[in-house]
C-alpha angles and dihedrals in degrees: 000000000000120000110247123229111264127213133203115216140181124208124201115222122209087255089062093250119136122228118201125207145149132233145152091236116037099189093047090051093048089052090049092051091047089051090053095253118127127019113041089210090070100045114117093000095121131237113003121207124202102238101172141001137165139168111257106176125241129012094259092055091045092053092049093049092046089055092047093049091048087058092057121098122243094264092052092048091049089052089056090052097046098038108023114198121231088244138012093212091108087070094059117100113256112249113241116231109218 
């Protein structure tokens, strides 16, 4: 089995809040969220808009980046949406060489 490409995405809620998630198919996941399937945090919140998405590699990397982005404050997340970087690798923890 080959490892699929994973994507990190951010959805904008009507309140202006940003929700961060990972998936192998961004548009399918957006449709699922809009239909009320998936994250309970998004159910009944109204129209969701895809604000940001990018390919991030394997599932492990996607999970690490999702965690790192969820630690960012609102201003930092908005910066990602308005001025997307070429890569999100700078958010990954630096491996320690022992």
